[in-house]
N, C-alpha and C positions, 0 to 999 in steps of 0.2 A: 649214891649216881645218879638218882631220881631228883634229887637237886639239883642239882647241875644238868642234866636232862631240860627240866624244866626250865632252865634261866635261858636255856637256846631257842626257846622255842619262837618262831616267827608269827608274824599277825597275820600271815597266810602261809594255811597249810599245802603244798603242794604235793601232785602224786608222785609216788615213786614205782618203779618197775621191779617185780617182785625178780631178785637175784639168787642164783645157785649157794644150797646150803656152805659152799668152801667157799665162795664170793662173795661174803654179803658184808661190805662195809656199811657204816650206821652214819649216812649223809644227814646233815642240818638243810633242812628245807628252802629253798634259795629264795628272797624276792621276786618279783616279777621284773625283766631287766628296765633299765630306765635309760642306759644308753648303749647302741651298739658294739659293745666289747664283747669279746669272748667271755665266760662265766669263770671266777678265779677259785680255782680248787686248792684250798687248804691241808697241806699233807701234817702232825706232827710228829713229836720226835720219842725219842725208845721211852717206853714206860708211859705214854702221854695216852689222850683221847681229845674228841672232840670240845669237851667241857673245855680246855683249856683257851681258850677263845674267847671266851666270854666277855672279855670284857674289849673284844676285837671287832667280832660282828655285823655288832646293829649297827657300827659305822661304814663297814666295808662295804655291806648290802647297802650303800645310799646311791652307790655307785653303778647296781647292777648289782648279777646273780653270783651269788655268792656257797659254793659246797663247802664243806666240811667232814672229812668220815674219815674212820678208824682205820689203820693201816691194817691187811691182813696180819691175825696174828694179834695183834691189840685191841685194847676198850671193848667194846660190843661187836667185835666182827668175826666172824666164825674161828677157828684156832686148829686148822688141820697140822699134821706130820709137815716139815719144812727136809727139803734134800741138807743132806751132814759139807755137801759141798756149798761151798759160799757163791761161785757163778748159780749153780742150782737156785740155791735159797733166793739170791736178787730175783732171778727169773721170774720167780713163783709169787714174791713183791712185784713184781710189773705186772706178769699177768694178770691177776687180780685186781688192780688200778685199771688195767685196760678195759675187761671185760666188764668191769663197774662202767666205765665210760663210754662205751659202747652201748650197752644195757638205758644207759641213761637219754642216749641220743646226743652227744655234745661232739659238735666236729671239731671244735678249737677251742682252747683252752688256754688262760695263762696261769703257770704251776707255779704255787709258792711250796715251798718246804722247810721246817726247822729238824735240827740237829740229824739225827737219820731219815728223818721227812725229807731233809736237803738233800741227802747222797742219793735216796731212791727219785727225786723228782728231777735230779741231773739225771740219771743211767737211763729215766721214763724218755728224758728229753734224747737223748743219743740212740735210742731205738724206736722212737715215734714223735720225728722231728716236725712231719705234717701234722702235728696234731697241738704242737706248741709254740704259744705266741709270744708268749715271753715268758723265762725263769726266774725267779727270783727266790734267791738263797738265803736263809736268816740260820747264823750261826751253825753252817752245816758239817757237819760230824764228817768222817771217813777220807778228808781230801788228801792232807800228804800221808808219805809214806813211816814208815817207825827207822826212827833212826839208825842209822848202823851204827853209829860209834856211840856206848855205854855214857862218854860225857855230854850228850846230848840229851842224855833222859837225864841228868842231874838234878830237874826243879822238880824230878815228879819226888817226893816225902818217902824214905824207907819205908816207914810204916805201912803204904799202897802198896808199893814193889812187893814187901813181905808177905799182906794178905794177898795182893792178886796172886802170887804164886798159893799161894794155902789156898787159894778159892778158884784156880782156876778151872777144877773138873766138874764146877757147880756152875750154874746161868745166874747171872749178875746179882740178880733179887730173891735168889736162893731163900738169904736172912727174912727178909720181910716174911715170904709165905713160915719158916720154921716158927718162929715167933707168933704165930696159931693168935690168939685173940688180942695177943699185944700187940699185934702190927700198925694197926691204927696209931699205937701213941710212939711206934716210935718213928712211924711217917714224921707227925708234930713233932716228935724231940730231934732227928736229921736234919728235916727240911722245916723248921717253925718260918721258914723265909715264906714260904707261902699262904700261910696268914695275913701277911703284910700284902704282897704282892697282889691279891685280889680283896679286902677289905674294902674298897668298894663297890665290893658285889656283896659279898658275904660276909659276918661280923662273926662266925662260927667256924668250925673246923670242917666244915663241906670240902675244903677241895683237898685238905691232907688225905679224909675218909675216903673221897672219888678214887684219888692218887691209889688207896691202900685199894680198894675193890677192883681199881681195872688187874692191878699188879696177885692180888693174890688168885685169880685164876690160872687153868690152865697155862705155863709159859709158851706158849708155841712160836709169837715173832721173837719172845725172848733169847729161847736156843737156837732163832736163826740167828739172829744178831751175833750171840756169842759163837756160832762156825762162822760169820762173816768176819771177825775179828783177829789179832793177837793181843799176846797181854798187855795191858794199858789202857787197851782201847783204843790202837790202830788200826784201818782199816784191810784185810788182806787184799784185796784189790782197790787201790788208791784211786779215788776218781779224780789228782791233777795228773794221771799217766791216761787220762782217756778225755778229762774235756776237750784238750783243744778240737777233738774231731766231730763235736757237737758243732750244726751248719751255722758257718758266718752270719748268716740273715735273722737266726736268733736272738734277741736279746735279754743279758744278764745284768742280774742288778743283784749286789751281794752287801745284805744287812747284817752288823754288827754293833755290841752293846760295850761302849766303853770302859767297861768293868766287866768284861767276863774274860773267865779263864780259858777261851777260844780265842789264837790273835786274829789278827786279818790278814795272815800274811797268806795265806792261798787263797784270798781273793785278791792281792796285788800280783800276787804270779800268777793267777791267770790274767790280767788285766798286760802283766806285759806282753802277754800272748795276742790278746785280743784289748787292744788300747778303749776300745766303745763301751767296756765292761764298766758301768757302774759301783761305786763302791762307801755305804750310807755308814757312817757311825753315829751313833745315838746317845748320845750325853748323859749320865747316870743308870744306862739299862747294863745287866749282867746277862747270862747265858739267855735266861726267859725276857729277851730285850721286850715282846711283845705283851707281859706282865708289868714287867719293873715301869715301863714308862709306855704305858697303851695310844696316848692322845699320841705323842709323837711317832710311835711306828704305825700309828693309823696314816695319820698324813701324808706320811712319808710314801708308803704302800698307795696311798690314794694320786700321789701324785705322780708315782709312775704309770696308774694306770690312765689318767687323766695325758698323761705326754704320751702311751702309746697311742692312745685315739686322735690326739692332735697329729702325729705323725701320719696315720694313716688317713685324715684328711685332705694334710699338705699332700700326700702321696696322688691322693683321688684328684686335687683340681691338678695337679702335676700332670696324668693324665690326660684329664677332661681338655686341658690347654695344650 
């Protein structure tokens, strides 16, 4: 974890306010803003941490302030006891994010979330619309409802359904902790692709070791996630049922990888409700599109930010005119 954290250190270390122990996200320090745009806030996915943005921060910081933080219950953030109620657990995640924003003193933000982070980013935008200037959803989890017909779940292999039934009383990553000292080797075996994804930054097993140590700790956020799901990973409170309530003046962009197991149907469903929604599919990218194709991902996010600033200047000109 030290090597991953070291790789994220910025050229200039900025001061950060002390947060209460129960809401202590672990942000990377922002570079001084180069353009008058709201800071970009990055939320990682399930089982992840700020280190997974290692190939993105330098590029994204070039256009202004960027904050990456560990979600409550994950990474190096505190690991409180979450509510067993799915709405209650969601509210705890959002409460920690809002308290962090308030303590850091950010009036408005551009919010980008991957996987579980995308779900929480959308939920935060629903509850704090005056704080979010643009919502960017990267391969978001938890949008569609679980199919009512078993025929619609035929794409899920039999062995996954069987394991899901056996492991349902346990947390998703319980096997990792049960492996004990063999845990890092288990990660290297089942997620050998991560070494290739980050080969431009590390030539060893730093990333897989980082992922192991993130998830070998008390499974606080992991337990919350389990309480928010039904078998095979569907959300108990699907975001597609709610996202239409996001204020229409808040732009929404979806980013998907062309090779991802997460299809882009949810994005297109939202686009039917809101035709102004952007959907970007990055060729050659999988679910971790920001690591698979970091250059394309960074350029697309920078384009969104630049266009956002251009729209602001256009509105200012119209107001002055």
